[in-house]
Structure formats: C-alpha cells, structure tokens
C-alpha positions in Angstrom: 62.8 69.6 114.7 65.2 68.4 111.9 66.5 70.2 109.0 67.8 68.5 105.8 69.8 70.6 103.3 70.7 68.9 100.0 73.3 70.0 97.8 75.2 68.8 94.6 72.6 68.8 92.0 73.2 70.2 88.5 73.3 69.5 84.7 75.3 66.6 83.5 75.6 64.7 80.2 74.4 61.1 79.9 76.9 58.7 81.3 78.2 61.3 83.8 78.3 61.5 87.5 77.1 63.5 90.3 77.3 63.4 94.1 74.5 64.6 96.3 74.9 65.5 99.8 72.3 65.9 102.6 73.3 67.5 105.9 71.0 67.0 108.7 70.6 69.1 111.9 68.6 68.9 114.8 67.4 65.8 116.6 68.2 62.8 114.5 66.3 59.7 115.1 68.9 56.9 114.8 66.2 54.1 114.6 65.0 55.6 111.3 66.8 55.4 108.0 67.9 58.3 105.9 67.0 58.1 102.2 66.9 59.9 98.9 63.6 60.1 96.9 63.2 61.7 93.5 60.2 63.3 91.6 60.2 63.8 87.8 57.6 66.1 86.2 54.2 64.5 86.1 55.3 61.5 88.1 55.0 60.4 91.7 57.8 60.7 94.1 59.7 57.5 94.3 62.4 56.0 96.7 65.8 55.9 95.1 68.0 54.7 98.0 67.9 54.4 101.8 70.4 53.6 104.4 69.9 52.7 108.1 72.2 53.7 110.8 73.5 50.3 111.0 74.4 50.3 107.2 71.6 48.3 105.8 70.9 49.6 102.2 67.9 49.5 99.9 67.8 50.6 96.2 65.4 51.0 93.7 65.8 48.4 90.9 66.3 51.3 88.4 69.4 52.6 90.0 71.1 49.4 91.3 74.7 49.0 90.2 74.8 52.9 89.3 74.0 54.7 92.5 75.5 54.2 95.9 74.2 55.7 99.1 76.5 56.2 102.2 76.2 58.2 105.4 78.7 59.6 107.8 76.9 59.4 111.2 79.5 61.7 112.9 78.6 64.4 110.5 74.9 63.6 110.2 75.3 63.6 106.3 74.1 61.3 103.8 75.5 61.0 100.3 74.3 59.7 97.0 77.0 58.9 94.3 75.2 58.7 91.1 77.2 57.1 88.2 76.3 56.3 84.5 73.5 58.8 84.7 70.6 58.5 82.2 68.1 61.2 81.0 65.5 59.3 82.9 67.4 60.1 86.2 66.3 63.7 85.6 64.3 64.8 88.6 64.3 66.7 91.7 66.0 64.7 94.5 64.9 65.0 98.1 66.5 63.9 101.2 64.2 62.2 103.7 64.4 61.3 107.5 61.6 60.1 109.5 58.8 62.7 108.7 61.1 65.3 107.4 62.0 66.3 104.0 64.7 68.5 102.4 63.9 71.3 99.9 65.2 69.2 96.9 67.9 69.7 94.4 67.5 69.5 90.7 69.3 66.9 88.7 69.1 67.2 84.9 70.7 64.5 82.6 70.9 65.9 79.0 73.3 66.3 76.2 
C-alpha cells in the first residue's frame, strides 16, 4: 500500500508561483515514475509532469518552460514548482505513482 499526501495548493494571482509537494509513504516502486496530474471543472484529468527514479522528465506542452518537477528519493517526495501561473492552470492537482493517487490539492489562479 502506498499513501500520497499533497500540499502547497492555494490561491495565487496570474503570474505568481506555487510549489506543490507530494510525500509518499509505504512501498514505493522505483521502476515507476511519480507524476502530477490535474483536473479542471468539466474536464478530464490530464498529465502535467512526470519524473522517473532515474530523473527522466515528461511535461505537458501547456506547462513546458513554466513548471518544473523534481524528486527527492531519500525523502520519497516529489515537487512541482509552478511559475508564471495562468488562470487556465486552475485545477485540482493530484500526485500519482503506479496505481495510487493522492487526495488532490486545489490550485486557483485568479486576480
């Protein structure tokens, strides 16, 4: 069993920044990536960014150059640094690993 606990969401103005954290506990499968997904109201959940244990990265086109994913393997924690936030980034952000999901953290970008 794996538990994923997200933190760091909130309300931010357009152009601002937030850093999300996801702390994983339990049996982590190093062969699987850890990632961030998001789901906006009325839309499907989509991949934002993912990182493998070896450091390979994958980003959605919509966030390239603005978001950075990183992980601390010793702490079993993955981060998502979000800069230059836009209103269209508003969504619930979920941490994901293998078949496990976190509870989600709300990110709202609004003036």
